Structures are given as structure tokens and as C-alpha cells.
PLY file of the C-alpha trace (Angstrom):
ply
format ascii 1.0
element vertex 419
property float x
property float y
property float z
element edge 418
property int vertex1
property int vertex2
end_header
0.21 0.01 0.09
1.09 3.57 -0.65
0.69 4.63 2.94
2.90 1.84 4.45
5.94 2.58 1.93
5.90 6.13 2.60
5.69 6.45 6.21
8.39 3.66 6.78
10.58 6.32 4.96
9.67 9.27 6.85
10.11 7.12 10.42
13.78 6.00 9.21
14.70 9.48 7.89
13.33 11.54 10.77
12.57 9.57 13.91
8.94 11.40 13.50
5.61 9.29 12.87
3.75 10.26 9.59
0.21 9.66 8.78
-0.89 6.24 7.21
-4.15 5.17 6.28
-6.39 2.09 5.54
-9.81 0.54 3.92
-13.31 1.38 3.80
-16.04 3.69 4.46
-19.69 4.20 3.53
-22.39 6.20 5.44
-23.00 2.97 7.52
-20.17 3.06 10.09
-20.77 -0.89 10.82
-18.95 -1.01 13.97
-19.29 -3.34 16.94
-17.86 -3.04 20.65
-16.40 -5.67 22.91
-14.62 -6.09 26.19
-11.39 -8.52 26.24
-10.77 -10.62 29.25
-8.13 -10.21 31.68
-5.82 -12.46 33.59
-2.56 -12.08 35.40
0.70 -13.45 34.19
3.11 -14.50 37.36
6.41 -14.18 38.16
7.06 -10.63 37.03
9.86 -9.45 38.73
13.38 -10.38 38.95
16.83 -9.47 40.65
19.41 -7.57 38.34
20.64 -9.62 35.56
22.39 -7.67 32.77
22.63 -9.41 29.17
24.02 -8.41 25.71
21.24 -8.73 23.53
21.18 -10.50 20.08
19.92 -9.44 16.62
16.76 -11.11 15.28
14.87 -10.94 11.92
11.42 -9.73 11.89
8.99 -9.04 9.35
7.13 -5.38 9.26
3.47 -5.11 9.12
0.49 -7.38 10.96
1.03 -10.62 12.19
-1.12 -13.76 11.43
-1.42 -16.48 14.09
1.90 -18.05 14.86
4.11 -15.80 13.03
7.22 -14.03 14.38
6.65 -10.47 16.15
6.58 -7.29 14.33
8.25 -4.52 14.74
6.96 -1.49 17.10
8.43 1.92 16.41
8.35 3.86 19.55
5.33 5.75 20.48
5.50 9.28 20.67
3.58 9.45 23.87
6.68 7.17 25.54
9.16 10.40 24.56
7.30 12.47 27.34
7.16 10.35 30.28
6.87 12.90 33.35
3.81 11.47 34.42
4.95 7.93 34.75
7.54 7.36 37.55
9.52 5.40 37.81
9.88 4.63 34.26
10.64 1.31 32.71
12.49 0.34 29.68
11.87 -2.64 27.86
15.38 -4.97 27.52
16.10 -8.16 25.53
18.50 -11.03 27.20
20.30 -13.82 25.31
17.61 -16.21 25.26
15.64 -13.57 23.35
13.17 -12.79 26.05
12.14 -9.56 27.14
11.63 -8.01 30.56
12.20 -4.33 31.95
15.08 -2.17 33.54
14.70 0.81 35.73
16.57 3.92 35.01
19.50 2.43 36.97
19.62 -0.33 35.16
18.15 -3.09 37.70
15.92 -5.60 36.41
12.14 -4.88 37.58
10.07 -7.05 35.49
11.77 -10.35 34.65
12.31 -11.68 31.17
8.95 -13.62 30.57
7.68 -12.05 27.24
8.40 -12.70 23.64
8.57 -9.14 22.99
7.78 -6.00 25.31
7.29 -2.28 23.86
7.79 0.75 25.70
5.15 2.39 28.22
2.98 5.15 27.07
0.65 6.51 29.33
1.52 3.85 31.83
0.74 0.93 29.50
2.95 -1.53 27.34
2.40 -4.08 24.69
3.68 -7.34 25.53
3.78 -10.43 23.70
3.72 -14.24 24.52
3.16 -17.35 22.50
2.53 -15.42 19.46
-0.33 -13.24 21.18
-0.18 -9.50 22.08
-1.92 -8.15 25.48
-1.24 -4.90 27.84
0.73 -4.80 30.79
0.89 -1.52 33.23
3.77 -0.07 35.13
3.72 -2.58 38.26
3.51 -5.78 35.81
-0.04 -6.06 36.21
-2.03 -7.83 33.22
-4.43 -5.25 31.51
-5.48 -7.43 28.54
-4.19 -11.00 28.36
-2.21 -11.89 25.58
-5.04 -12.82 22.66
-4.35 -10.59 19.69
-2.66 -11.14 16.71
-1.32 -7.26 17.03
-1.32 -4.59 19.19
0.09 -1.00 17.88
1.22 1.87 19.71
-1.40 4.07 21.99
-2.07 7.45 20.80
-4.71 9.43 22.34
-5.70 6.58 24.50
-6.45 4.16 22.03
-3.98 1.44 19.79
-4.59 -0.59 16.45
-5.51 -4.26 17.07
-6.06 -7.18 14.44
-7.63 -10.43 15.66
-7.74 -13.33 13.15
-10.91 -15.55 13.39
-9.70 -18.64 10.95
-8.86 -16.80 7.53
-10.42 -13.45 8.61
-8.96 -10.35 9.69
-10.85 -8.05 12.27
-9.55 -4.57 12.60
-10.20 -2.42 15.21
-8.63 -0.20 18.45
-8.53 -1.18 22.05
-8.54 1.47 24.85
-6.57 1.05 28.38
-9.21 -0.63 29.85
-9.53 -3.35 27.39
-12.51 -2.12 25.34
-12.50 -3.02 21.74
-14.12 -1.24 18.96
-14.24 -2.89 15.31
-15.17 -1.68 12.39
-15.82 -3.37 8.77
-13.78 -0.57 6.98
-10.51 -0.71 9.34
-7.51 -2.77 7.77
-3.91 -2.44 7.58
-3.86 1.15 6.43
-5.72 2.50 9.30
-3.72 5.29 11.00
-3.60 6.14 14.60
-5.53 8.97 16.28
-4.28 12.54 16.21
-6.39 15.58 17.38
-9.23 13.08 17.72
-9.21 11.64 14.35
-7.58 8.72 12.44
-7.08 8.27 8.61
-8.58 5.52 6.64
-8.89 4.21 3.17
-11.25 2.92 0.81
-10.72 1.99 -2.75
-7.16 3.88 -2.49
-8.90 7.12 -1.40
-8.57 8.55 2.16
-10.41 10.17 4.40
-10.89 10.38 8.60
-13.08 8.52 11.25
-13.51 9.56 14.95
-12.82 7.60 18.00
-16.29 5.86 17.96
-15.68 4.78 14.28
-17.95 7.64 12.48
-16.68 8.74 9.18
-15.85 12.45 9.69
-14.44 13.54 6.51
-15.21 11.23 3.45
-12.68 9.46 1.50
-11.87 11.77 -1.44
-8.11 12.53 -1.24
-5.27 10.64 -3.00
-3.13 10.82 0.16
-4.06 12.03 3.82
-1.65 12.16 6.80
-2.03 12.87 10.42
-3.96 15.60 12.05
-1.72 17.96 14.16
-2.37 21.10 15.56
-6.00 20.91 13.84
-4.59 20.50 10.35
-3.80 17.74 8.10
-2.18 17.69 4.89
-3.98 15.69 2.27
-2.83 15.55 -1.76
-5.14 15.41 -5.00
-4.47 13.23 -7.98
-1.99 15.97 -9.38
0.33 15.10 -6.58
-0.10 18.39 -4.94
-0.66 18.81 -1.30
-2.53 21.47 0.63
-4.06 21.38 4.20
-7.66 20.75 5.53
-9.13 21.47 9.15
-11.03 19.16 11.07
-14.41 19.84 9.38
-12.66 18.58 5.93
-12.53 22.37 4.95
-9.59 22.87 2.29
-7.81 26.19 4.45
-4.57 25.96 2.25
-5.03 25.16 -1.19
-3.27 22.37 -3.46
0.30 24.04 -4.16
2.82 22.34 -2.54
4.97 19.59 -4.01
4.00 16.33 -2.54
6.06 13.55 -4.35
9.60 14.52 -4.26
12.44 12.45 -6.06
9.83 9.68 -5.55
9.45 10.01 -1.55
6.64 11.63 0.51
8.09 13.64 3.04
5.46 15.29 4.41
5.62 15.77 8.33
3.07 18.10 9.56
2.49 21.46 11.85
4.89 21.58 14.71
5.16 24.85 16.78
2.48 26.55 14.33
4.78 25.63 11.25
4.76 23.16 8.73
7.81 22.14 6.03
6.46 22.29 2.36
8.28 22.22 -0.59
7.73 24.48 -3.59
10.09 24.49 -7.07
12.41 21.96 -5.45
13.14 24.00 -2.15
12.02 23.46 0.88
10.51 26.32 3.62
8.02 26.67 6.24
4.80 27.94 6.08
2.24 29.19 9.18
-1.34 28.14 9.24
-2.77 30.82 7.11
-0.07 29.39 4.28
2.28 32.08 4.11
6.36 31.32 3.99
7.56 32.45 7.23
10.91 30.83 6.41
11.38 31.18 2.71
11.98 27.98 0.74
15.55 27.73 0.51
16.62 24.07 1.90
17.32 20.99 0.05
15.28 19.79 2.75
13.63 20.44 6.13
11.94 18.55 8.55
9.54 18.97 11.27
10.12 21.22 14.27
10.79 19.09 17.13
12.31 20.17 20.82
12.37 23.55 19.15
14.73 22.73 16.18
14.04 21.67 12.74
16.76 19.44 10.89
17.72 20.83 7.30
20.06 20.08 4.74
21.87 22.71 2.43
24.60 21.75 0.14
24.59 17.67 1.32
25.10 18.80 4.87
22.73 18.65 7.60
22.27 21.39 10.51
19.82 22.76 12.58
17.61 25.80 12.84
15.36 27.62 15.01
12.03 28.97 14.28
13.03 32.25 13.17
15.07 30.60 10.47
18.75 30.88 12.19
20.99 28.32 12.38
21.29 26.90 15.86
23.89 24.42 14.64
25.69 25.12 11.26
25.09 22.44 8.71
28.17 20.08 9.20
26.82 16.57 9.60
26.95 13.94 6.50
23.57 13.01 8.25
21.58 13.55 11.04
18.26 13.06 12.89
15.47 15.15 14.37
16.16 16.27 18.01
13.96 14.17 20.66
14.14 14.79 24.51
17.50 17.37 23.87
19.51 15.00 21.88
19.94 13.64 18.11
21.76 11.47 16.23
24.66 12.71 13.79
27.49 11.63 11.67
30.44 13.82 10.37
31.42 13.60 6.92
34.64 11.64 5.86
33.54 8.49 7.99
33.45 5.82 5.19
33.86 2.97 6.97
30.51 3.81 9.49
28.80 0.61 8.46
31.35 -1.22 10.34
32.68 1.23 13.00
29.42 2.91 13.51
30.30 6.53 12.52
27.35 8.04 14.73
27.30 9.95 17.83
24.54 11.73 20.21
24.36 15.19 20.38
23.23 17.74 22.56
21.50 20.99 21.17
24.72 22.83 21.28
26.08 20.41 18.40
28.42 18.80 21.32
28.82 14.98 21.34
28.02 13.00 24.57
29.13 9.88 23.15
32.11 8.37 20.87
31.40 7.94 17.24
30.63 4.40 17.51
26.97 4.53 17.33
25.02 2.94 14.58
22.06 4.42 13.11
20.42 3.22 9.88
19.23 5.08 7.07
17.78 2.39 4.86
14.15 1.19 4.56
12.47 -1.89 5.80
12.69 -3.18 9.39
15.54 -4.70 11.13
16.25 -5.13 15.06
18.80 -2.31 14.69
16.47 0.33 13.26
13.82 -0.62 16.17
16.48 -0.59 19.01
17.99 2.99 18.34
15.33 4.87 19.65
17.38 7.65 21.14
16.43 9.40 24.43
13.07 7.85 25.67
13.13 9.90 29.58
16.38 9.49 31.18
17.64 6.80 29.17
18.68 6.34 25.11
18.48 2.93 23.69
21.49 2.88 21.05
23.26 0.05 19.01
27.50 0.48 20.50
29.75 -0.84 17.73
32.71 -2.61 20.17
35.38 -4.65 17.88
33.24 -4.33 14.68
30.57 -6.19 16.72
27.03 -4.37 18.02
26.43 -4.31 21.62
22.46 -3.41 22.35
22.80 -0.99 25.12
21.05 1.93 27.25
23.17 4.85 28.01
22.41 7.79 30.26
22.59 11.59 29.45
26.47 11.78 30.18
26.95 8.99 27.48
27.23 6.33 30.33
26.30 2.86 29.78
23.91 1.85 32.27
22.72 -1.61 30.35
24.36 -4.13 27.95
0 1
1 2
2 3
3 4
4 5
5 6
6 7
7 8
8 9
9 10
10 11
11 12
12 13
13 14
14 15
15 16
16 17
17 18
18 19
19 20
20 21
21 22
22 23
23 24
24 25
25 26
26 27
27 28
28 29
29 30
30 31
31 32
32 33
33 34
34 35
35 36
36 37
37 38
38 39
39 40
40 41
41 42
42 43
43 44
44 45
45 46
46 47
47 48
48 49
49 50
50 51
51 52
52 53
53 54
54 55
55 56
56 57
57 58
58 59
59 60
60 61
61 62
62 63
63 64
64 65
65 66
66 67
67 68
68 69
69 70
70 71
71 72
72 73
73 74
74 75
75 76
76 77
77 78
78 79
79 80
80 81
81 82
82 83
83 84
84 85
85 86
86 87
87 88
88 89
89 90
90 91
91 92
92 93
93 94
94 95
95 96
96 97
97 98
98 99
99 100
100 101
101 102
102 103
103 104
104 105
105 106
106 107
107 108
108 109
109 110
110 111
111 112
112 113
113 114
114 115
115 116
116 117
117 118
118 119
119 120
120 121
121 122
122 123
123 124
124 125
125 126
126 127
127 128
128 129
129 130
130 131
131 132
132 133
133 134
134 135
135 136
136 137
137 138
138 139
139 140
140 141
141 142
142 143
143 144
144 145
145 146
146 147
147 148
148 149
149 150
150 151
151 152
152 153
153 154
154 155
155 156
156 157
157 158
158 159
159 160
160 161
161 162
162 163
163 164
164 165
165 166
166 167
167 168
168 169
169 170
170 171
171 172
172 173
173 174
174 175
175 176
176 177
177 178
178 179
179 180
180 181
181 182
182 183
183 184
184 185
185 186
186 187
187 188
188 189
189 190
190 191
191 192
192 193
193 194
194 195
195 196
196 197
197 198
198 199
199 200
200 201
201 202
202 203
203 204
204 205
205 206
206 207
207 208
208 209
209 210
210 211
211 212
212 213
213 214
214 215
215 216
216 217
217 218
218 219
219 220
220 221
221 222
222 223
223 224
224 225
225 226
226 227
227 228
228 229
229 230
230 231
231 232
232 233
233 234
234 235
235 236
236 237
237 238
238 239
239 240
240 241
241 242
242 243
243 244
244 245
245 246
246 247
247 248
248 249
249 250
250 251
251 252
252 253
253 254
254 255
255 256
256 257
257 258
258 259
259 260
260 261
261 262
262 263
263 264
264 265
265 266
266 267
267 268
268 269
269 270
270 271
271 272
272 273
273 274
274 275
275 276
276 277
277 278
278 279
279 280
280 281
281 282
282 283
283 284
284 285
285 286
286 287
287 288
288 289
289 290
290 291
291 292
292 293
293 294
294 295
295 296
296 297
297 298
298 299
299 300
300 301
301 302
302 303
303 304
304 305
305 306
306 307
307 308
308 309
309 310
310 311
311 312
312 313
313 314
314 315
315 316
316 317
317 318
318 319
319 320
320 321
321 322
322 323
323 324
324 325
325 326
326 327
327 328
328 329
329 330
330 331
331 332
332 333
333 334
334 335
335 336
336 337
337 338
338 339
339 340
340 341
341 342
342 343
343 344
344 345
345 346
346 347
347 348
348 349
349 350
350 351
351 352
352 353
353 354
354 355
355 356
356 357
357 358
358 359
359 360
360 361
361 362
362 363
363 364
364 365
365 366
366 367
367 368
368 369
369 370
370 371
371 372
372 373
373 374
374 375
375 376
376 377
377 378
378 379
379 380
380 381
381 382
382 383
383 384
384 385
385 386
386 387
387 388
388 389
389 390
390 391
391 392
392 393
393 394
394 395
395 396
396 397
397 398
398 399
399 400
400 401
401 402
402 403
403 404
404 405
405 406
406 407
407 408
408 409
409 410
410 411
411 412
412 413
413 414
414 415
415 416
416 417
417 418
């Protein structure tokens, strides 16, 4: 599907989640609701037991019964965990089992899961025997593992898939285990943002609300997540503009959408959105006026008050006035998240073997050695899933040591907390 492909490209490029959509509407919503059963999983806590994790090969997308685990991109909600104390971090041991550590590297929830995701709003997705369920920070089971897939929570809901024989049911689950299914949810249904989620019918895209009601009919060639009250949509001429939550076109279809065979839209952040016109990127406000003129070869969305830009083959960072905070000097870099970003200096031709990347702060200073691994390519790998950068007090990174990858957590001083 078109959405699946470009969403993965954007995630890899900038560590930001872009919109995606899925199948089909009609005036009748056809929704059903149910509640899942809950049980407890025993033997949850453990003494400290540090291990180096190994690589794994997974497939991206929705699982079927008995298939391998799918990748779970770090949920946006996990990057802001001020309300969750103490926060716990998922780790994997040499036996390919997952558990959780605290910020000191102490194992708090034992290695009993086949997969364990990041906590978001106090809830994490875990897997046992090919089925996905939910736990809280005390390792209490909220929803027993019974689904073929559970995505990340966004605005209190997570996308789910349940197979009945050869038929897949798609829907959403809340943090209490209540489930909403709809006959027009499918593999392209997006997460909720600003109360709406993208869906697709016959390769056209629209939006539904949290009750499964169609709010904006599927009439767009491409549609993206809402952000700050607006969403980018594209027409058949491959131009994109912006609509409001009532479906009104508030910024016309004048911006380039498919740039060098890649969809790079990322939405409004801090009141600005990166757009492309005549091959150059700049930033517009919600009136559609350019605030920062299109002069960059690439421009990312604002995150942590800074935006990643590309000029003459080098990446740097600007503020909301368009001034450079970090001059373009990196061969590759990611957007900032929780005050830090991945970056690689030019001339690191052997970075695929030695790492070559480092975590930098907002002054552009390296807080780690240039021995971190950060993948730039497409598709799912465990390296990509593991390398989240900072979530709360710790960053999950792949560190190269004697040409071998070490899957570790580090603190904001660059010290290894768990390996």
C-alpha cells in the first residue's frame, strides 16, 4: 500500500511518525464493540541480570497467528513520561526474552515476554506465544495476550488485529481493554491524532473519529495525520494542501508532494510546517504564508524547538526564525528528541562497520563516541527498532565494539547503564 511504504521511509529518515491510512467507508459505520478478558501473568519481578542482546530478523506489518513478532516503532507518547515514575525500559536477553529495567539498569520485570514495548501513558504492549496483550508499570496484566497484533497507543487508543480463521478483524483497543471493530478498518488504518484517524477505501483516504464514525469522506489521493488542527492531503495531481477537522480546504493544493519518489510531509509543529515549492523546502504558518522562505534542499518538522535542514549536502539545525543553531556540518543526522539527536560527520566511509554516529546535544556537542549505529535505509531491522535515542532518562542505542554491535542503554552523560 502507498501509505505503508512512505510512512516507513519517513520514520527511518527522521524518527517522526507520519500519517497512514487503510480500507473503507460508506455512510453506515458498521462498528461493533466488545471487552476483552483480563488475567494475571505470574513471576514478573526479578533481581538484576544484565545481558548483551542479540539481533533478530522480523517482518514489518501485521502478524498472523503463529508468525514472528512485528516491529513496534517507539510511540510518540513514550518520549514524554513526566507522569510515569518510575519509568521502565524494555530490554532483551540472550535467550530472546524481554523484560524491563529501571533508569539504574536494574531488572524490575523479569525476562518472560517474547516481546515488550515501551510504556506510553502507563501501558505497554507485550507478547507471549505469538499473542499480544497489555501490562501496566507494576507488571499487572491489563489485557491478557490474545490479539495477533497491538500497535502503539495514541490518544488512549491502539490499533489491533485479530484473526478468526482466515478472516482478519481490525479495530482499536483502549487502556481498559474495551475494543471497537469496524468493517472498514484494515492494515492501512492510522493512529488517532487530534481525535481523528486516517482510513482508506479504494485507495482514497478520509478520517474517522474515536467512535468509528466517518467525519471526512475518503476523497483524497493521500492523507496524513492531523497535527495542531490541520492535516495535509494530496490530490490526483500529486499536490498537497491542508484541511481542518471539518474537512475544509484551508491551504490550497500548491505544494509539491512526491519529491524524488519520496513522500516527505511531516505536519505542523510549533505552528509551522515544512513544505516544498520549486524543489526547495521552507516553512509556512497556518495561513499558508511562508515564514521561512524555501531555500533548503530538505527540511524536517520542528522538534524540541529545532528543525533539521539540508544545505549543499550537509545537515544542520535551525530555530523558528530560520537562524542556524547548529551550522550544517553533518553528513547525516536525525531530528532532536528529548534534547538529543543522532549525527555523523563527513568522511566516515567505514561507518557501516564502526558505527560512525554519535548522540549530540543542542549545542552540537557529542555526548558519546562516534561508535553508534544508526540505519538510514528502508525496511525493518532490529538495529532500527532498537535505536530509539532518548526516551525519558535513558537512550537505547546500538554501540559498535570491535566491529560487533552491542545493544545498550546509556544515560545523558553517555555512560552505559545496561548492556
